[in-house]
C-alpha positions as CSV (number, residue, x, y, z in Angstrom):
1,M,-0.6,-5.6,-4.7
2,G,-3.4,-7.9,-1.7
3,G,-4.0,-4.7,-0.1
4,A,-0.2,-3.9,1.1
5,G,1.1,-2.4,-2.0
6,F,0.7,-0.5,-5.1
7,R,2.1,-1.5,-8.2
8,C,2.0,1.3,-10.8
9,P,0.0,0.5,-13.7
10,A,2.3,3.1,-16.9
11,C,5.6,1.8,-14.9
12,E,4.2,-1.5,-13.7
13,A,7.0,-0.6,-10.4
14,R,5.5,-2.8,-7.4
15,L,5.8,-0.7,-4.0
16,D,4.7,-0.9,-0.7
17,M,3.5,1.4,2.3
18,R,7.0,2.4,2.9
19,G,7.2,2.7,-0.7
20,V,4.5,5.2,-1.3
21,E,4.7,7.0,1.9
22,R,8.8,7.5,-0.1
23,W,7.0,8.3,-3.7
24,V,4.6,11.2,-1.8
25,R,7.4,12.8,-0.1
26,T,9.3,12.9,-3.3
27,A,6.2,14.8,-5.0
28,E,6.4,16.8,-1.6
29,K,9.6,17.5,-1.8
30,A,9.3,18.6,-5.9
31,R,7.0,20.9,-5.1
32,D,8.3,23.1,-1.9
33,E,11.4,23.4,-4.8
34,A,9.1,25.1,-6.5
35,Y,8.1,28.0,-4.3
36,P,10.7,30.1,-4.7
37,V,11.2,30.1,-8.0
38,V,6.9,31.2,-8.6
39,Q,8.4,35.1,-7.6
40,G,6.0,36.5,-11.6
41,D,7.0,34.0,-13.8
42,E,3.8,32.5,-14.9
43,F,5.1,29.6,-16.4
44,M,6.8,28.3,-12.6
45,E,3.7,29.1,-11.5
46,I,1.9,26.3,-13.8
47,V,4.7,23.7,-13.0
48,L,4.0,24.6,-9.4
49,E,0.4,23.7,-10.4
50,E,1.1,20.8,-11.6
51,R,3.6,19.5,-8.9
52,Q,0.3,20.3,-6.5
53,R,-1.4,17.9,-8.7
54,E,0.8,14.8,-8.9
55,V,0.8,15.9,-4.5
56,Y,-2.8,15.2,-4.5
57,R,-2.0,12.0,-7.0
58,R,0.1,10.5,-4.9
59,R,-1.3,11.2,-1.6
60,K,-4.8,10.0,-2.8
61,V,-2.7,6.2,-3.9
62,L,-1.3,6.5,0.0
63,Y,-5.1,7.0,1.6
64,E,-7.3,4.4,-1.2
65,L,-4.0,2.3,0.4
66,R,-4.4,3.1,4.3
67,S,-8.2,2.6,3.8
68,A,-7.5,-1.3,1.9
69,P,-9.3,-4.0,4.2
70,S,-6.0,-5.7,6.3
71,A,-7.8,-8.6,6.5
72,V,-6.3,-12.1,4.7
73,V,-7.7,-11.8,1.5
74,A,-9.7,-15.1,0.6
75,R,-7.2,-16.0,-3.0
76,P,-9.3,-18.0,-5.7
77,E,-9.6,-21.6,-5.9
78,M,-10.5,-20.9,-9.7
79,I,-10.2,-18.6,-12.5
80,L,-12.5,-19.9,-15.9
81,V,-11.5,-17.3,-18.9
82,S,-14.0,-17.5,-21.9
83,Y,-14.2,-15.8,-25.0
84,D,-17.7,-14.6,-26.1
85,V,-17.5,-14.0,-30.2
86,V,-20.9,-12.8,-30.4
87,E,-20.0,-9.9,-28.5
88,D,-15.3,-9.7,-28.9
89,A,-15.4,-9.9,-25.1
90,Y,-13.7,-12.3,-22.7
91,E,-15.7,-12.9,-18.9
92,C,-13.4,-14.1,-16.1
93,R,-15.4,-16.2,-13.7
94,I,-13.5,-16.2,-10.0
95,F,-13.7,-19.3,-7.4
96,Y,-13.0,-19.7,-4.3
97,K,-12.9,-22.5,-2.1
98,E,-13.9,-20.8,1.1
99,P,-16.6,-17.8,1.5
100,R,-15.8,-15.2,-1.0
101,P,-15.2,-11.8,0.5
102,A,-18.4,-9.5,0.5
103,W,-16.5,-7.0,-1.4
104,G,-15.0,-9.3,-3.7
105,L,-16.2,-10.0,-7.6
106,E,-17.4,-13.1,-9.1
107,R,-17.1,-12.3,-12.6
108,V,-15.0,-9.7,-14.7
109,S,-16.1,-9.1,-18.4
110,V,-13.3,-6.7,-20.3
111,E,-13.4,-5.7,-23.9
112,A,-11.2,-7.7,-25.9
113,D,-8.7,-5.7,-26.7
114,L,-5.3,-5.1,-24.6
115,E,-5.5,-1.6,-24.0
116,S,-8.8,-2.7,-21.6
117,I,-7.6,-5.6,-20.5
118,L,-4.5,-3.6,-18.8
119,A,-7.1,-1.3,-17.5
120,L,-7.7,-3.8,-15.2
121,R,-4.1,-3.7,-13.1
122,S,-5.6,-0.8,-10.9
123,H,-8.7,-2.4,-9.8
124,R,-8.9,-2.5,-6.0
125,D,-9.6,-6.2,-5.8
126,P,-6.3,-7.8,-5.5
127,N,-7.7,-10.9,-7.3
128,V,-9.6,-9.0,-10.1
129,R,-6.1,-7.6,-10.5
130,L,-4.7,-12.0,-10.2
131,A,-7.3,-13.0,-12.7
132,S,-6.9,-9.4,-15.1
133,G,-3.3,-11.5,-15.9
134,K,-4.6,-14.6,-16.4
135,I,-7.3,-12.4,-19.0
136,E,-3.8,-11.1,-20.7
137,E,-1.6,-14.1,-20.7
138,F,-5.3,-16.0,-22.4
139,Y,-5.1,-12.8,-24.7
140,A,-1.8,-13.2,-25.6
141,L,-2.7,-17.1,-26.1
142,R,-5.9,-16.6,-28.7
143,R,-3.2,-13.5,-30.5
144,R,-0.5,-16.2,-31.0
145,L,-2.4,-19.5,-31.9
146,I,-4.4,-16.8,-34.3
147,G,-1.2,-15.3,-36.4
148,Q,-0.3,-18.9,-36.5
149,N,-4.1,-19.4,-38.2
150,A,-4.6,-22.6,-35.5
151,L,-8.0,-22.4,-34.3
152,P,-7.5,-20.2,-30.9
153,P,-9.7,-22.0,-28.0
154,L,-13.2,-20.5,-26.1
155,R,-11.9,-21.3,-22.7
156,R,-8.6,-21.4,-20.3
157,V,-9.1,-22.8,-16.4
158,F,-5.9,-21.7,-14.3
159,Y,-6.1,-23.4,-11.1
160,Q,-4.4,-22.3,-8.1
161,N,-1.1,-23.6,-8.4
162,E,-1.1,-21.4,-11.1
163,L,-2.5,-18.2,-9.6
């Protein structure tokens, strides 16, 4: 979420900075509860290692969130999603009214399968995450029209009021 939060790619839960900090503390507490039980039990040692890995994974998310630029993200003016029949892929172009951020992308290409499209949801650029939702919407429209034996469009433009 726009440099100020996190959306879990698995359950799609949205957390702000405090929510992510609570999420990390929950994992640390679960890890700490496993320490006294470990004494000579190999299974519990495996459980403790797994819980420690989860703490590391969640801390990484927290550190990335803290290091994300706090500047206001330039919102796109328009997003153009095109389907390439030959490549069986979607090409997304992001247009900005003001100059785009130095770290921002103007083009995103992704294979035409739902798993690849959903993988873009966890991209570090909030505008790519926004575009991934529009790619997914266009993908669903094309699938629905194909299922109805109608000719699906090859491109779709999303304007600022639709973002």
